[in-house]
N, C-alpha and C positions, 0 to 999 in steps of 0.2 A: 417766240420766247417760251421756253419750256417751263412747266410748272415746278415749283420748288420741291425738292425731294423731301419726303416725310421720313423723319428719323424715328425709328421704333425704339421706344424706351421700355426697358423691363424693370419691373419692380422686384427688388430682392425679397424672397420669401422670408417671413418672420421665423425666428428660431422656434423649433418645435418645443412644445411643452414637455416636461418630464413624463415619461410613460406612467400611466396610473398603476399598472401592475407592479412596476419596479418600486414605486413609492409605497404601495401597500406592503410589499415584501419587506422593505426596510423598516416600516412602522411595526410590523409584526415581529421582526427580529429584535428591534429595540425593546418592545414590550416583553419579549421572552427573556432577554438578557436582564432587564430590570427585575423580572419576576424571580429569576434564579439568584440574583444579588440579594433581593429581599429575603429569599428562603435561606440563604447562607447566613444572613444577619439574624435570622430568627433563632438559630441555634449554632453560633459560631464555634463553640467547643466541639460539638459533634462533627461538623463538617470539616473543621480544621484537622481533626483526627483522621478523617478519611483521606485528606490530602497527604497527611503524614504517612499513612499506609501505602499510598501510591508511590511516594518518594522512597519508602523503605523497600518496596518491591523492585523499583528501578535500581536502587543502590545495591541490593543484594543479588539480583538475578540478571537484569538487563545490562547494567553498566559493565560488569566483568566480562560478559559474553559478547557484547556489541562493540565496545570501544576498541579492543585490539583489532577486530575485523575491519572496522571503519578506517582506522589508521593504516592498516596493512594494505587494504584494497586501494585506498587513495594513493599510497606510495607506489603500489604495484602498477597501477594504470598509467603512471607517469614515467615508468622505466622503459628503456628500449626492448627489454625482454618481453614485455607485454605486447609490443608491436610485432615482434617475431612470432609470438604465440598466436596473435590475431590473424596473421597471414596464413597460418596453418588451418585456422577455423573458417576462413573465408568461403571456401568451396562448400563444405557441408552445411554451414549455417545459411548460405545463400540459397541452397536448394530446399532446405527444410522450412526456413522461416523468412526468407528474403531479407536477411540481415547481413551486415558486414562482419568481418572477423572480430572487430572490437566489441560489437554487440554480442556476439557469441561468447566472448570471454566474460562479459558482464553477466550473462545469463548463468554461466557455470559458477561464478563467484556468488551469485545470489542463491543458487540451489545449495551451495555448501554452507553459507553463512546466514542467510535469511534476512528478515526485516531488521533494520531499514537499509542494510548495506546495498541491496540491489538498486533502490531508488536513488541513493546517494551516488552510486557508480554511474547510473544513467545521466544524472546531472553533471558529474565530473567529465564524462566523455563528451557530452554535448557542448559544454562550455569551452572545452579545449579543442573543439572542431574535429574530433575523431569519429564522428558519426555522419553518415550520409544524410542529405536533406530529405526530410520526411520519415526518417528511420526511428525517430524518438518514440513515437506512439507504440509501434509494434514491439519495440524493445522494452518499453515500460510495462506492457502487458505480459511479456515473457520473463522479465528479470525482477519481478516483485513477488517473490515466493518465500515461504517459510523454510528454514533449514532443519536438518535432522536433529540438531541439538534441542530445539523446542518441541518438535512433534514426537520424536522418539524418546528423548530424555524426560521432558516435562510432562507432556500430555499422555504419552503412552506409558512410560515407566512410573511416573509419580501419581498421575491422576487415575489411569486405568490399571495400574500395577501390572503392566505387561509391555515389554519392549516390542514384542511381536505385533501387538495392536498398533503401536506407534509406527512401525515400519509399513504396515498396511496403509495407514493414514498418509504417511509421507509419500509413498509411491502412487497412491490414488490422487493425492494433491498435485504431484508433479505431472502425472499423466494427463490430468484434466487441463492444466495450464498449457502444456505442450500441444495437446490435440486442438484446443481452441486457437492457439497461435499459429499452428500449421494451417488451419482453415483460413486464417486471416491473410495468409500470404497471397491468396488469390483475389484479395480486395484492395481497392485504392490504386493510386498511381504508382508507377515505378519510381524508386528512389535513386538519386544520384550517388555515385561512389564517394566515400569520404576522401578529402585531400590527403596527400602524403605529407606528414609533418615530421621534420627532422630536427627542429630546434629543441634544445634541452632547457628545462626550468631550473635555474640555479638555486631557487628557494623551495625546491620540491619537498624537502624534509619538513621545513617549517610550515608550508602551506598544507601538507597532509596532516600534520599534527593539529594545526589550528582548525582545519575543517572538521576533523574527527571530534575534537572537543566541543565545538559549537553544535555539531549534529547530535551528539549523544545528550547534550544538555536540553536541546529542543525535544528530543524523544522523552526525556524525563518529565519535562513540563507537560506534554500531552498526556502521559500516563497519570500523573497526579491530578490533572484537570478532569479526566474522564472517570477516575475513581470517585472523585467528589460528585460529579454529575450522576454516576450510577447510584450512589448513596441517596441522593435527592430523589431520583426517579423511583427508587425502591420505597422510600418513605411516602411518596405520593400514590403508591399502589399501582404504578404503571406496568409493573412486571407481573401483575396478578391476573391479567386477562387470559381466559382459557382458550387461546388461539390454537395451540399445538398440544393440547392435552397436558400431560405431566412434564413435557419438555419445554413448556412455554417460557418459564423463567430463564432457563439456560439459553434458549435461542434469543430471547429479547435482550438479555444481558450481553450475550455474545455479539449481537449487532451493534452494541455500544462499545464494549471492550471485550475482545475475544477470550482473553485468559480467564476472566471470571465466568464467562459463559461456558467454556470448556470444563471448568471445575464443577459447575452446577450440573452439566450434562453427565459427567462421570459418575454421579451418584446412581445412575441407572446403567448397569452393565449390560446393554443390549446392542445389537447391530445398528438399530436406528439411532441411538444416542451417539455411538461412535461415528456414524456417517454424518450426523448433524454437526458434531465437533469438527470433522474434517472439512465440511462445507464452510463453517464459520472461519476456520483458519485460512481457507483459500480466499474467501471474500475479504477478510481482514477486520471487519468492524469499523466503526466510525473513528476510533482512536488510531488504528494503523493507517487508515485511508488519509487522515489528517497528517500523520507523519510523512506519508509518501507524497502528499500534495505539496508539502513544504519544499521538496526537492523537484518534483516532476513539473510543477507549474513554471519553475524557472528554466526548465528545459524545453518549454513550449508545448507540453502535453496538456490537452483539454481534459478536464477531470470528469465531466459528465459521460462522454463515451468510454473513458477508462473505467469508471465505476460499473457501467453496463457490461463491459467485457469481464470484469472481475465477478460479476453476478453470474454470468454464463459459466465461467470456470467453476464457481462454487456449486452450482447445480450439478454439473457433470461430476465433480469430485464427490458430492453426496451420493450420486447414483453408483459410481464405481466402488466406493468404499462400502456402501450398504450391500451391494450385490456380492462383493468378495467376502465380507464378514458373514453374511447369511449362508453362503455356500460352504465356506470352510469351517464355520463355527468358532472363529477366533474369540468372539465375545459371547 
């Protein structure tokens, strides 16, 4: 008679405790938010005025420039003509950046119209299934650029009082973005081709308008919020550290909100200040990065690698613009 079989029993492992680092992070974040809330309540009139200034900037400058482009690009990407245009771009964009034709179309739209149209277009193409699997990240790095309206008209023409300086910054900005994205084509796994979609959206007009309205309102909210945060940080003296000499305040303000940073840098008409402004615009600052994250995260783009790529593009844009300004004497 054989011995009875021994049945091995396994004890289910207990649920792991919450990681201490993550808990500490949320505690620090909560304390920081409570601190800024208390700071706002300490002088609500002053900080409410800064929020109003941010909303005024959005209503006067960003809304008229961004809303039509947000609507038109959303409508355009849903039309059959965009699919035909994308097929023409498939070969060159595939060779240069390992992107589909639809991704190439999004990059061109972003270069013409700027933030936040590019990020919104990436999300629209991803959600409609017009991008290949794994294409979203490379496209996000390529199609999140500033347009000539801001760099040439606002930064160059109004802040530096020279459209020529604005064009130097614009082409340095685009060249840096495209060079880094060209190098990225050799990294990562190959992406699958996007499916061929033939169905039409009967509510395309409404969806495009609704998406544009929500998008531009979110952009206005971020601008107002970061204007207020910038005022608070200035009152705390956080922009007064002499990290970059006389350019410190402009660079630190620009890392938070790039428009205010570029305006501060424009007080010094030098090649270095022009290059620093170009780098800030390429990086985007926290305000623009948050605007982009609102769309890109929904497209499956991981923000930490994305921010790292934007930093590399910003460094290259700084070097290109500085070298060109120093050699030609535009500033």
